[in-house]
PyMOL Python script that loads the backbone (N, CA, C, O; Angstrom):
from pymol import cmd

cmd.read_pdbstr("""\
ATOM      1  N   MET A   1       0.850  -1.177   0.000  1.00  0.00           N
ATOM      2  CA  MET A   1       0.000   0.000   0.000  1.00  0.00           C
ATOM      3  C   MET A   1       0.891   1.234   0.000  1.00  0.00           C
ATOM      4  O   MET A   1       1.925   1.281   0.667  1.00  0.00           O
ATOM      5  N   LYS A   2       0.461   2.233  -0.767  1.00  0.00           N
ATOM      6  CA  LYS A   2       1.182   3.499  -0.809  1.00  0.00           C
ATOM      7  C   LYS A   2       0.206   4.620  -0.489  1.00  0.00           C
ATOM      8  O   LYS A   2      -0.876   4.709  -1.070  1.00  0.00           O
ATOM      9  N   ILE A   3       0.606   5.472   0.444  1.00  0.00           N
ATOM     10  CA  ILE A   3      -0.200   6.615   0.851  1.00  0.00           C
ATOM     11  C   ILE A   3       0.570   7.876   0.509  1.00  0.00           C
ATOM     12  O   ILE A   3       1.757   8.000   0.808  1.00  0.00           O
ATOM     13  N   GLU A   4      -0.136   8.818  -0.131  1.00  0.00           N
ATOM     14  CA  GLU A   4       0.461  10.113  -0.432  1.00  0.00           C
ATOM     15  C   GLU A   4      -0.334  11.188   0.302  1.00  0.00           C
ATOM     16  O   GLU A   4      -1.557  11.262   0.191  1.00  0.00           O
ATOM     17  N   ILE A   5       0.382  12.015   1.051  1.00  0.00           N
ATOM     18  CA  ILE A   5      -0.201  13.162   1.728  1.00  0.00           C
ATOM     19  C   ILE A   5       0.088  14.361   0.834  1.00  0.00           C
ATOM     20  O   ILE A   5       1.245  14.741   0.657  1.00  0.00           O
ATOM     21  N   LEU A   6      -0.961  14.957   0.271  1.00  0.00           N
ATOM     22  CA  LEU A   6      -0.795  16.081  -0.634  1.00  0.00           C
ATOM     23  C   LEU A   6      -0.960  17.378   0.134  1.00  0.00           C
ATOM     24  O   LEU A   6      -2.015  17.630   0.716  1.00  0.00           O
ATOM     25  N   GLY A   7       0.082  18.204   0.138  1.00  0.00           N
ATOM     26  CA  GLY A   7      -0.018  19.484   0.825  1.00  0.00           C
ATOM     27  C   GLY A   7       1.303  20.209   0.860  1.00  0.00           C
ATOM     28  O   GLY A   7       2.363  19.637   0.606  1.00  0.00           O
ATOM     29  N   THR A   8       1.213  21.478   1.178  1.00  0.00           N
ATOM     30  CA  THR A   8       2.394  22.338   1.160  1.00  0.00           C
ATOM     31  C   THR A   8       2.989  22.563   2.540  1.00  0.00           C
ATOM     32  O   THR A   8       3.891  23.385   2.700  1.00  0.00           O
ATOM     33  N   GLY A   9       2.496  21.847   3.531  1.00  0.00           N
ATOM     34  CA  GLY A   9       3.063  21.950   4.873  1.00  0.00           C
ATOM     35  C   GLY A   9       2.229  22.770   5.837  1.00  0.00           C
ATOM     36  O   GLY A   9       2.711  23.138   6.909  1.00  0.00           O
ATOM     37  N   CYS A  10       0.985  23.065   5.479  1.00  0.00           N
ATOM     38  CA  CYS A  10       0.108  23.822   6.372  1.00  0.00           C
ATOM     39  C   CYS A  10      -0.246  22.972   7.598  1.00  0.00           C
ATOM     40  O   CYS A  10       0.080  21.787   7.667  1.00  0.00           O
ATOM     41  N   TYR A  11      -0.909  23.595   8.543  1.00  0.00           N
ATOM     42  CA  TYR A  11      -1.291  22.916   9.779  1.00  0.00           C
ATOM     43  C   TYR A  11      -2.087  21.645   9.507  1.00  0.00           C
ATOM     44  O   TYR A  11      -1.783  20.593  10.069  1.00  0.00           O
ATOM     45  N   ASN A  12      -3.114  21.732   8.643  1.00  0.00           N
ATOM     46  CA  ASN A  12      -3.948  20.561   8.363  1.00  0.00           C
ATOM     47  C   ASN A  12      -3.176  19.464   7.650  1.00  0.00           C
ATOM     48  O   ASN A  12      -3.457  18.283   7.854  1.00  0.00           O
ATOM     49  N   CYS A  13      -2.212  19.828   6.822  1.00  0.00           N
ATOM     50  CA  CYS A  13      -1.389  18.828   6.136  1.00  0.00           C
ATOM     51  C   CYS A  13      -0.570  18.033   7.156  1.00  0.00           C
ATOM     52  O   CYS A  13      -0.468  16.809   7.074  1.00  0.00           O
ATOM     53  N   VAL A  14       0.002  18.745   8.102  1.00  0.00           N
ATOM     54  CA  VAL A  14       0.803  18.097   9.151  1.00  0.00           C
ATOM     55  C   VAL A  14      -0.106  17.242  10.034  1.00  0.00           C
ATOM     56  O   VAL A  14       0.270  16.133  10.412  1.00  0.00           O
ATOM     57  N   GLU A  15      -1.293  17.745  10.364  1.00  0.00           N
ATOM     58  CA  GLU A  15      -2.254  16.975  11.163  1.00  0.00           C
ATOM     59  C   GLU A  15      -2.644  15.681  10.450  1.00  0.00           C
ATOM     60  O   GLU A  15      -2.737  14.628  11.080  1.00  0.00           O
ATOM     61  N   LEU A  16      -2.873  15.759   9.137  1.00  0.00           N
ATOM     62  CA  LEU A  16      -3.234  14.569   8.367  1.00  0.00           C
ATOM     63  C   LEU A  16      -2.089  13.554   8.397  1.00  0.00           C
ATOM     64  O   LEU A  16      -2.317  12.357   8.573  1.00  0.00           O
ATOM     65  N   GLU A  17      -0.884  14.032   8.226  1.00  0.00           N
ATOM     66  CA  GLU A  17       0.274  13.141   8.257  1.00  0.00           C
ATOM     67  C   GLU A  17       0.392  12.443   9.618  1.00  0.00           C
ATOM     68  O   GLU A  17       0.670  11.245   9.686  1.00  0.00           O
ATOM     69  N   MET A  18       0.178  13.201  10.693  1.00  0.00           N
ATOM     70  CA  MET A  18       0.263  12.612  12.037  1.00  0.00           C
ATOM     71  C   MET A  18      -0.881  11.625  12.280  1.00  0.00           C
ATOM     72  O   MET A  18      -0.676  10.588  12.911  1.00  0.00           O
ATOM     73  N   LEU A  19      -2.074  11.935  11.790  1.00  0.00           N
ATOM     74  CA  LEU A  19      -3.220  11.034  11.941  1.00  0.00           C
ATOM     75  C   LEU A  19      -2.964   9.717  11.212  1.00  0.00           C
ATOM     76  O   LEU A  19      -3.214   8.642  11.757  1.00  0.00           O
ATOM     77  N   VAL A  20      -2.470   9.804   9.991  1.00  0.00           N
ATOM     78  CA  VAL A  20      -2.161   8.588   9.221  1.00  0.00           C
ATOM     79  C   VAL A  20      -1.113   7.752   9.952  1.00  0.00           C
ATOM     80  O   VAL A  20      -1.265   6.537  10.079  1.00  0.00           O
ATOM     81  N   ALA A  21      -0.052   8.397  10.432  1.00  0.00           N
ATOM     82  CA  ALA A  21       1.001   7.670  11.152  1.00  0.00           C
ATOM     83  C   ALA A  21       0.445   7.001  12.404  1.00  0.00           C
ATOM     84  O   ALA A  21       0.805   5.865  12.711  1.00  0.00           O
ATOM     85  N   ASP A  22      -0.428   7.696  13.128  1.00  0.00           N
ATOM     86  CA  ASP A  22      -1.010   7.150  14.350  1.00  0.00           C
ATOM     87  C   ASP A  22      -1.892   5.938  14.045  1.00  0.00           C
ATOM     88  O   ASP A  22      -1.819   4.927  14.744  1.00  0.00           O
ATOM     89  N   VAL A  23      -2.723   6.035  13.009  1.00  0.00           N
ATOM     90  CA  VAL A  23      -3.588   4.918  12.640  1.00  0.00           C
ATOM     91  C   VAL A  23      -2.758   3.728  12.172  1.00  0.00           C
ATOM     92  O   VAL A  23      -3.067   2.586  12.514  1.00  0.00           O
ATOM     93  N   LEU A  24      -1.716   3.980  11.400  1.00  0.00           N
ATOM     94  CA  LEU A  24      -0.848   2.882  10.953  1.00  0.00           C
ATOM     95  C   LEU A  24      -0.197   2.185  12.142  1.00  0.00           C
ATOM     96  O   LEU A  24      -0.087   0.959  12.156  1.00  0.00           O
ATOM     97  N   ARG A  25       0.238   2.958  13.143  1.00  0.00           N
ATOM     98  CA  ARG A  25       0.813   2.364  14.368  1.00  0.00           C
ATOM     99  C   ARG A  25      -0.237   1.530  15.080  1.00  0.00           C
ATOM    100  O   ARG A  25       0.036   0.410  15.514  1.00  0.00           O
ATOM    101  N   GLN A  26      -1.440   2.078  15.199  1.00  0.00           N
ATOM    102  CA  GLN A  26      -2.547   1.377  15.866  1.00  0.00           C
ATOM    103  C   GLN A  26      -2.824   0.036  15.184  1.00  0.00           C
ATOM    104  O   GLN A  26      -3.075  -0.967  15.852  1.00  0.00           O
ATOM    105  N   LEU A  27      -2.776   0.026  13.856  1.00  0.00           N
ATOM    106  CA  LEU A  27      -3.066  -1.192  13.099  1.00  0.00           C
ATOM    107  C   LEU A  27      -1.864  -2.122  12.987  1.00  0.00           C
ATOM    108  O   LEU A  27      -1.999  -3.256  12.526  1.00  0.00           O
ATOM    109  N   GLY A  28      -0.693  -1.654  13.402  1.00  0.00           N
ATOM    110  CA  GLY A  28       0.520  -2.461  13.277  1.00  0.00           C
ATOM    111  C   GLY A  28       0.979  -2.620  11.839  1.00  0.00           C
ATOM    112  O   GLY A  28       1.655  -3.592  11.504  1.00  0.00           O
ATOM    113  N   ARG A  29       0.613  -1.667  10.983  1.00  0.00           N
ATOM    114  CA  ARG A  29       0.970  -1.737   9.561  1.00  0.00           C
ATOM    115  C   ARG A  29       2.363  -1.152   9.356  1.00  0.00           C
ATOM    116  O   ARG A  29       2.561   0.057   9.472  1.00  0.00           O
ATOM    117  N   THR A  30       3.311  -2.008   9.055  1.00  0.00           N
ATOM    118  CA  THR A  30       4.673  -1.562   8.764  1.00  0.00           C
ATOM    119  C   THR A  30       4.992  -1.719   7.284  1.00  0.00           C
ATOM    120  O   THR A  30       6.093  -1.389   6.843  1.00  0.00           O
ATOM    121  N   ASP A  31       4.029  -2.222   6.520  1.00  0.00           N
ATOM    122  CA  ASP A  31       4.228  -2.492   5.105  1.00  0.00           C
ATOM    123  C   ASP A  31       3.740  -1.351   4.214  1.00  0.00           C
ATOM    124  O   ASP A  31       3.671  -1.507   2.995  1.00  0.00           O
ATOM    125  N   VAL A  32       3.403  -0.210   4.805  1.00  0.00           N
ATOM    126  CA  VAL A  32       2.810   0.904   4.069  1.00  0.00           C
ATOM    127  C   VAL A  32       3.866   1.981   3.822  1.00  0.00           C
ATOM    128  O   VAL A  32       4.576   2.395   4.738  1.00  0.00           O
ATOM    129  N   GLU A  33       3.954   2.421   2.575  1.00  0.00           N
ATOM    130  CA  GLU A  33       4.849   3.519   2.212  1.00  0.00           C
ATOM    131  C   GLU A  33       4.054   4.818   2.308  1.00  0.00           C
ATOM    132  O   GLU A  33       3.019   4.966   1.657  1.00  0.00           O
ATOM    133  N   VAL A  34       4.537   5.753   3.117  1.00  0.00           N
ATOM    134  CA  VAL A  34       3.881   7.046   3.267  1.00  0.00           C
ATOM    135  C   VAL A  34       4.805   8.119   2.698  1.00  0.00           C
ATOM    136  O   VAL A  34       5.970   8.222   3.083  1.00  0.00           O
ATOM    137  N   VAL A  35       4.260   8.922   1.766  1.00  0.00           N
ATOM    138  CA  VAL A  35       5.045   9.939   1.086  1.00  0.00           C
ATOM    139  C   VAL A  35       4.333  11.282   1.207  1.00  0.00           C
ATOM    140  O   VAL A  35       3.127  11.374   0.977  1.00  0.00           O
ATOM    141  N   ARG A  36       5.076  12.310   1.564  1.00  0.00           N
ATOM    142  CA  ARG A  36       4.521  13.657   1.557  1.00  0.00           C
ATOM    143  C   ARG A  36       4.812  14.276   0.196  1.00  0.00           C
ATOM    144  O   ARG A  36       5.963  14.324  -0.238  1.00  0.00           O
ATOM    145  N   VAL A  37       3.777  14.744  -0.468  1.00  0.00           N
ATOM    146  CA  VAL A  37       3.915  15.371  -1.782  1.00  0.00           C
ATOM    147  C   VAL A  37       3.651  16.862  -1.608  1.00  0.00           C
ATOM    148  O   VAL A  37       2.522  17.273  -1.343  1.00  0.00           O
ATOM    149  N   ASP A  38       4.702  17.672  -1.758  1.00  0.00           N
ATOM    150  CA  ASP A  38       4.527  19.114  -1.612  1.00  0.00           C
ATOM    151  C   ASP A  38       4.783  19.880  -2.910  1.00  0.00           C
ATOM    152  O   ASP A  38       4.697  21.108  -2.934  1.00  0.00           O
ATOM    153  N   ASP A  39       5.095  19.164  -3.981  1.00  0.00           N
ATOM    154  CA  ASP A  39       5.299  19.787  -5.276  1.00  0.00           C
ATOM    155  C   ASP A  39       3.934  20.161  -5.860  1.00  0.00           C
ATOM    156  O   ASP A  39       3.073  19.302  -6.050  1.00  0.00           O
ATOM    157  N   GLU A  40       3.748  21.462  -6.144  1.00  0.00           N
ATOM    158  CA  GLU A  40       2.442  21.947  -6.597  1.00  0.00           C
ATOM    159  C   GLU A  40       1.980  21.282  -7.891  1.00  0.00           C
ATOM    160  O   GLU A  40       0.788  21.023  -8.059  1.00  0.00           O
ATOM    161  N   LYS A  41       2.892  21.009  -8.791  1.00  0.00           N
ATOM    162  CA  LYS A  41       2.521  20.367 -10.055  1.00  0.00           C
ATOM    163  C   LYS A  41       1.991  18.950  -9.803  1.00  0.00           C
ATOM    164  O   LYS A  41       1.002  18.539 -10.411  1.00  0.00           O
ATOM    165  N   GLN A  42       2.640  18.215  -8.921  1.00  0.00           N
ATOM    166  CA  GLN A  42       2.184  16.862  -8.594  1.00  0.00           C
ATOM    167  C   GLN A  42       0.842  16.894  -7.864  1.00  0.00           C
ATOM    168  O   GLN A  42      -0.010  16.035  -8.092  1.00  0.00           O
ATOM    169  N   ILE A  43       0.653  17.878  -6.990  1.00  0.00           N
ATOM    170  CA  ILE A  43      -0.616  17.998  -6.272  1.00  0.00           C
ATOM    171  C   ILE A  43      -1.738  18.270  -7.263  1.00  0.00           C
ATOM    172  O   ILE A  43      -2.812  17.675  -7.171  1.00  0.00           O
ATOM    173  N   ARG A  44      -1.490  19.171  -8.213  1.00  0.00           N
ATOM    174  CA  ARG A  44      -2.525  19.519  -9.198  1.00  0.00           C
ATOM    175  C   ARG A  44      -2.881  18.347 -10.105  1.00  0.00           C
ATOM    176  O   ARG A  44      -3.924  18.369 -10.758  1.00  0.00           O
ATOM    177  N   HIS A  45      -2.044  17.343 -10.153  1.00  0.00           N
ATOM    178  CA  HIS A  45      -2.380  16.128 -10.904  1.00  0.00           C
ATOM    179  C   HIS A  45      -3.639  15.480 -10.316  1.00  0.00           C
ATOM    180  O   HIS A  45      -4.429  14.869 -11.036  1.00  0.00           O
ATOM    181  N   TYR A  46      -3.813  15.623  -8.995  1.00  0.00           N
ATOM    182  CA  TYR A  46      -4.954  15.016  -8.308  1.00  0.00           C
ATOM    183  C   TYR A  46      -6.082  15.999  -8.018  1.00  0.00           C
ATOM    184  O   TYR A  46      -7.255  15.628  -8.046  1.00  0.00           O
ATOM    185  N   MET A  47      -5.725  17.266  -7.736  1.00  0.00           N
ATOM    186  CA  MET A  47      -6.739  18.203  -7.240  1.00  0.00           C
ATOM    187  C   MET A  47      -6.232  19.631  -7.322  1.00  0.00           C
ATOM    188  O   MET A  47      -5.033  19.850  -7.491  1.00  0.00           O
ATOM    189  N   PRO A  48      -7.144  20.628  -7.203  1.00  0.00           N
ATOM    190  CA  PRO A  48      -6.707  22.028  -7.152  1.00  0.00           C
ATOM    191  C   PRO A  48      -5.961  22.305  -5.846  1.00  0.00           C
ATOM    192  O   PRO A  48      -6.229  21.671  -4.825  1.00  0.00           O
ATOM    193  N   LEU A  49      -5.045  23.231  -5.884  1.00  0.00           N
ATOM    194  CA  LEU A  49      -4.249  23.547  -4.693  1.00  0.00           C
ATOM    195  C   LEU A  49      -5.089  24.087  -3.543  1.00  0.00           C
ATOM    196  O   LEU A  49      -4.714  23.927  -2.382  1.00  0.00           O
ATOM    197  N   ASP A  50      -6.221  24.725  -3.845  1.00  0.00           N
ATOM    198  CA  ASP A  50      -7.028  25.286  -2.760  1.00  0.00           C
ATOM    199  C   ASP A  50      -7.833  24.220  -2.006  1.00  0.00           C
ATOM    200  O   ASP A  50      -8.611  24.553  -1.112  1.00  0.00           O
ATOM    201  N   GLU A  51      -7.654  22.956  -2.355  1.00  0.00           N
ATOM    202  CA  GLU A  51      -8.348  21.868  -1.661  1.00  0.00           C
ATOM    203  C   GLU A  51      -7.424  21.039  -0.772  1.00  0.00           C
ATOM    204  O   GLU A  51      -7.817  19.970  -0.304  1.00  0.00           O
ATOM    205  N   ILE A  52      -6.188  21.521  -0.529  1.00  0.00           N
ATOM    206  CA  ILE A  52      -5.288  20.765   0.333  1.00  0.00           C
ATOM    207  C   ILE A  52      -5.795  20.829   1.771  1.00  0.00           C
ATOM    208  O   ILE A  52      -6.450  21.803   2.143  1.00  0.00           O
ATOM    209  N   PRO A  53      -5.511  19.828   2.576  1.00  0.00           N
ATOM    210  CA  PRO A  53      -4.710  18.646   2.280  1.00  0.00           C
ATOM    211  C   PRO A  53      -5.511  17.601   1.508  1.00  0.00           C
ATOM    212  O   PRO A  53      -6.742  17.597   1.499  1.00  0.00           O
ATOM    213  N   GLY A  54      -4.764  16.730   0.874  1.00  0.00           N
ATOM    214  CA  GLY A  54      -5.372  15.620   0.160  1.00  0.00           C
ATOM    215  C   GLY A  54      -4.743  14.309   0.604  1.00  0.00           C
ATOM    216  O   GLY A  54      -3.587  14.268   1.024  1.00  0.00           O
ATOM    217  N   LEU A  55      -5.509  13.257   0.506  1.00  0.00           N
ATOM    218  CA  LEU A  55      -5.034  11.929   0.879  1.00  0.00           C
ATOM    219  C   LEU A  55      -5.250  10.994  -0.303  1.00  0.00           C
ATOM    220  O   LEU A  55      -6.374  10.823  -0.775  1.00  0.00           O
ATOM    221  N   VAL A  56      -4.167  10.393  -0.776  1.00  0.00           N
ATOM    222  CA  VAL A  56      -4.229   9.451  -1.885  1.00  0.00           C
ATOM    223  C   VAL A  56      -3.807   8.084  -1.358  1.00  0.00           C
ATOM    224  O   VAL A  56      -2.741   7.941  -0.759  1.00  0.00           O
ATOM    225  N   ILE A  57      -4.654   7.078  -1.585  1.00  0.00           N
ATOM    226  CA  ILE A  57      -4.352   5.719  -1.155  1.00  0.00           C
ATOM    227  C   ILE A  57      -4.299   4.843  -2.393  1.00  0.00           C
ATOM    228  O   ILE A  57      -5.302   4.661  -3.084  1.00  0.00           O
ATOM    229  N   ASP A  58      -3.126   4.305  -2.664  1.00  0.00           N
ATOM    230  CA  ASP A  58      -2.917   3.457  -3.843  1.00  0.00           C
ATOM    231  C   ASP A  58      -3.441   4.106  -5.124  1.00  0.00           C
ATOM    232  O   ASP A  58      -4.111   3.460  -5.930  1.00  0.00           O
ATOM    233  N   GLY A  59      -3.128   5.382  -5.299  1.00  0.00           N
ATOM    234  CA  GLY A  59      -3.489   6.090  -6.517  1.00  0.00           C
ATOM    235  C   GLY A  59      -4.894   6.633  -6.564  1.00  0.00           C
ATOM    236  O   GLY A  59      -5.278   7.248  -7.558  1.00  0.00           O
ATOM    237  N   VAL A  60      -5.688   6.423  -5.501  1.00  0.00           N
ATOM    238  CA  VAL A  60      -7.074   6.905  -5.453  1.00  0.00           C
ATOM    239  C   VAL A  60      -7.152   8.083  -4.487  1.00  0.00           C
ATOM    240  O   VAL A  60      -6.790   7.956  -3.317  1.00  0.00           O
ATOM    241  N   LEU A  61      -7.626   9.234  -4.980  1.00  0.00           N
ATOM    242  CA  LEU A  61      -7.822  10.398  -4.125  1.00  0.00           C
ATOM    243  C   LEU A  61      -8.992  10.110  -3.196  1.00  0.00           C
ATOM    244  O   LEU A  61     -10.141  10.042  -3.633  1.00  0.00           O
ATOM    245  N   ALA A  62      -8.693   9.942  -1.916  1.00  0.00           N
ATOM    246  CA  ALA A  62      -9.707   9.522  -0.949  1.00  0.00           C
ATOM    247  C   ALA A  62     -10.429  10.687  -0.297  1.00  0.00           C
ATOM    248  O   ALA A  62     -11.631  10.603  -0.045  1.00  0.00           O
ATOM    249  N   CYS A  63      -9.715  11.780  -0.018  1.00  0.00           N
ATOM    250  CA  CYS A  63     -10.363  12.929   0.596  1.00  0.00           C
ATOM    251  C   CYS A  63      -9.539  14.184   0.356  1.00  0.00           C
ATOM    252  O   CYS A  63      -8.334  14.122   0.113  1.00  0.00           O
ATOM    253  N   THR A  64     -10.220  15.325   0.429  1.00  0.00           N
ATOM    254  CA  THR A  64      -9.573  16.624   0.272  1.00  0.00           C
ATOM    255  C   THR A  64     -10.163  17.608   1.261  1.00  0.00           C
ATOM    256  O   THR A  64     -11.251  17.400   1.798  1.00  0.00           O
ATOM    257  N   ARG A  65      -9.437  18.669   1.488  1.00  0.00           N
ATOM    258  CA  ARG A  65      -9.844  19.826   2.304  1.00  0.00           C
ATOM    259  C   ARG A  65      -9.994  19.571   3.786  1.00  0.00           C
ATOM    260  O   ARG A  65      -9.938  20.520   4.567  1.00  0.00           O
ATOM    261  N   GLN A  66     -10.178  18.365   4.201  1.00  0.00           N
ATOM    262  CA  GLN A  66     -10.396  18.105   5.626  1.00  0.00           C
ATOM    263  C   GLN A  66      -9.765  16.781   6.011  1.00  0.00           C
ATOM    264  O   GLN A  66      -9.414  15.967   5.157  1.00  0.00           O
ATOM    265  N   LEU A  67      -9.631  16.588   7.292  1.00  0.00           N
ATOM    266  CA  LEU A  67      -9.112  15.316   7.776  1.00  0.00           C
ATOM    267  C   LEU A  67     -10.233  14.295   7.727  1.00  0.00           C
ATOM    268  O   LEU A  67     -11.368  14.603   8.088  1.00  0.00           O
ATOM    269  N   PRO A  68      -9.931  13.088   7.287  1.00  0.00           N
ATOM    270  CA  PRO A  68     -10.972  12.054   7.306  1.00  0.00           C
ATOM    271  C   PRO A  68     -11.277  11.669   8.752  1.00  0.00           C
ATOM    272  O   PRO A  68     -10.436  11.820   9.638  1.00  0.00           O
ATOM    273  N   GLU A  69     -12.466  11.180   8.969  1.00  0.00           N
ATOM    274  CA  GLU A  69     -12.796  10.683  10.303  1.00  0.00           C
ATOM    275  C   GLU A  69     -11.875   9.506  10.602  1.00  0.00           C
ATOM    276  O   GLU A  69     -11.562   8.705   9.721  1.00  0.00           O
ATOM    277  N   ARG A  70     -11.449   9.416  11.850  1.00  0.00           N
ATOM    278  CA  ARG A  70     -10.502   8.371  12.252  1.00  0.00           C
ATOM    279  C   ARG A  70     -11.030   6.973  11.917  1.00  0.00           C
ATOM    280  O   ARG A  70     -10.280   6.133  11.420  1.00  0.00           O
ATOM    281  N   ASP A  71     -12.315   6.719  12.186  1.00  0.00           N
ATOM    282  CA  ASP A  71     -12.885   5.402  11.916  1.00  0.00           C
ATOM    283  C   ASP A  71     -12.829   5.056  10.429  1.00  0.00           C
ATOM    284  O   ASP A  71     -12.545   3.916  10.064  1.00  0.00           O
ATOM    285  N   LYS A  72     -13.100   6.039   9.576  1.00  0.00           N
ATOM    286  CA  LYS A  72     -13.062   5.821   8.132  1.00  0.00           C
ATOM    287  C   LYS A  72     -11.615   5.538   7.697  1.00  0.00           C
ATOM    288  O   LYS A  72     -11.377   4.668   6.860  1.00  0.00           O
ATOM    289  N   LEU A  73     -10.670   6.262   8.257  1.00  0.00           N
ATOM    290  CA  LEU A  73      -9.264   6.044   7.929  1.00  0.00           C
ATOM    291  C   LEU A  73      -8.818   4.654   8.371  1.00  0.00           C
ATOM    292  O   LEU A  73      -8.069   3.988   7.657  1.00  0.00           O
ATOM    293  N   VAL A  74      -9.270   4.214   9.534  1.00  0.00           N
ATOM    294  CA  VAL A  74      -8.959   2.863  10.001  1.00  0.00           C
ATOM    295  C   VAL A  74      -9.495   1.831   9.008  1.00  0.00           C
ATOM    296  O   VAL A  74      -8.802   0.870   8.677  1.00  0.00           O
ATOM    297  N   GLU A  75     -10.722   2.026   8.534  1.00  0.00           N
ATOM    298  CA  GLU A  75     -11.298   1.110   7.531  1.00  0.00           C
ATOM    299  C   GLU A  75     -10.429   1.046   6.284  1.00  0.00           C
ATOM    300  O   GLU A  75     -10.086  -0.037   5.811  1.00  0.00           O
ATOM    301  N   TRP A  76     -10.073   2.223   5.751  1.00  0.00           N
ATOM    302  CA  TRP A  76      -9.289   2.269   4.518  1.00  0.00           C
ATOM    303  C   TRP A  76      -7.927   1.613   4.693  1.00  0.00           C
ATOM    304  O   TRP A  76      -7.494   0.838   3.841  1.00  0.00           O
ATOM    305  N   LEU A  77      -7.256   1.919   5.789  1.00  0.00           N
ATOM    306  CA  LEU A  77      -5.887   1.437   5.976  1.00  0.00           C
ATOM    307  C   LEU A  77      -5.810  -0.002   6.453  1.00  0.00           C
ATOM    308  O   LEU A  77      -4.762  -0.639   6.348  1.00  0.00           O
ATOM    309  N   SER A  78      -6.914  -0.517   6.978  1.00  0.00           N
ATOM    310  CA  SER A  78      -6.926  -1.923   7.378  1.00  0.00           C
ATOM    311  C   SER A  78      -7.334  -2.816   6.218  1.00  0.00           C
ATOM    312  O   SER A  78      -7.230  -4.040   6.295  1.00  0.00           O
ATOM    313  N   GLY A  79      -7.805  -2.185   5.134  1.00  0.00           N
ATOM    314  CA  GLY A  79      -8.248  -2.952   3.978  1.00  0.00           C
ATOM    315  C   GLY A  79      -9.692  -3.395   4.084  1.00  0.00           C
ATOM    316  O   GLY A  79     -10.171  -4.153   3.241  1.00  0.00           O
ATOM    317  N   ALA A  80     -10.408  -2.923   5.134  1.00  0.00           N
ATOM    318  CA  ALA A  80     -11.803  -3.310   5.320  1.00  0.00           C
ATOM    319  C   ALA A  80     -12.699  -2.710   4.237  1.00  0.00           C
ATOM    320  O   ALA A  80     -13.722  -3.295   3.880  1.00  0.00           O
ATOM    321  N   SER A  81     -12.319  -1.557   3.721  1.00  0.00           N
ATOM    322  CA  SER A  81     -13.064  -0.954   2.615  1.00  0.00           C
ATOM    323  C   SER A  81     -12.106  -0.133   1.778  1.00  0.00           C
ATOM    324  O   SER A  81     -11.085   0.347   2.271  1.00  0.00           O
ATOM    325  N   GLU A  82     -12.438   0.023   0.525  1.00  0.00           N
ATOM    326  CA  GLU A  82     -11.619   0.801  -0.393  1.00  0.00           C
ATOM    327  C   GLU A  82     -12.139   2.227  -0.437  1.00  0.00           C
ATOM    328  O   GLU A  82     -13.350   2.448  -0.427  1.00  0.00           O
ATOM    329  N   PRO A  83     -11.231   3.198  -0.485  1.00  0.00           N
ATOM    330  CA  PRO A  83     -11.714   4.576  -0.619  1.00  0.00           C
ATOM    331  C   PRO A  83     -12.376   4.763  -1.981  1.00  0.00           C
ATOM    332  O   PRO A  83     -11.937   4.200  -2.984  1.00  0.00           O
ATOM    333  N   GLN A  84     -13.429   5.555  -1.997  1.00  0.00           N
ATOM    334  CA  GLN A  84     -14.113   5.867  -3.250  1.00  0.00           C
ATOM    335  C   GLN A  84     -13.391   7.026  -3.908  1.00  0.00           C
ATOM    336  O   GLN A  84     -12.990   7.973  -3.231  1.00  0.00           O
ATOM    337  N   ARG A  85     -13.221   6.962  -5.212  1.00  0.00           N
ATOM    338  CA  ARG A  85     -12.547   8.034  -5.940  1.00  0.00           C
ATOM    339  C   ARG A  85     -13.328   9.333  -5.741  1.00  0.00           C
ATOM    340  O   ARG A  85     -14.522   9.404  -6.034  1.00  0.00           O
ATOM    341  N   LYS A  86     -12.641  10.351  -5.243  1.00  0.00           N
ATOM    342  CA  LYS A  86     -13.269  11.654  -5.017  1.00  0.00           C
ATOM    343  C   LYS A  86     -13.524  12.328  -6.343  1.00  0.00           C
ATOM    344  O   LYS A  86     -12.628  12.411  -7.183  1.00  0.00           O
ATOM    345  N   GLN A  87     -14.733  12.810  -6.540  1.00  0.00           N
ATOM    346  CA  GLN A  87     -15.111  13.474  -7.796  1.00  0.00           C
ATOM    347  C   GLN A  87     -14.837  14.953  -7.717  1.00  0.00           C
ATOM    348  O   GLN A  87     -15.090  15.680  -8.678  1.00  0.00           O
TER     349      GLN A  87
END
""", "prot")
cmd.dss("prot")
cmd.show_as("cartoon", "prot")
cmd.util.cbc("prot")
cmd.orient("prot")
């Protein structure tokens, strides 16, 4: 599994990164690659810059603008459900 945190380093971007790390620790997932993407061109590949932070799980944009609910993130990262492509 590969997770990309899309953002330029704002407070919410850092919060999302910490939330993902905490959930991964909780689940005991050490097989997940987590990457912070702060290059604006790469971010725009998935979404407009004014919608950061963004969370991409295995190439699927799972959420933007806000932190996902912890329970939903646990579902996605445990493999219990797949994130729906954000429109």
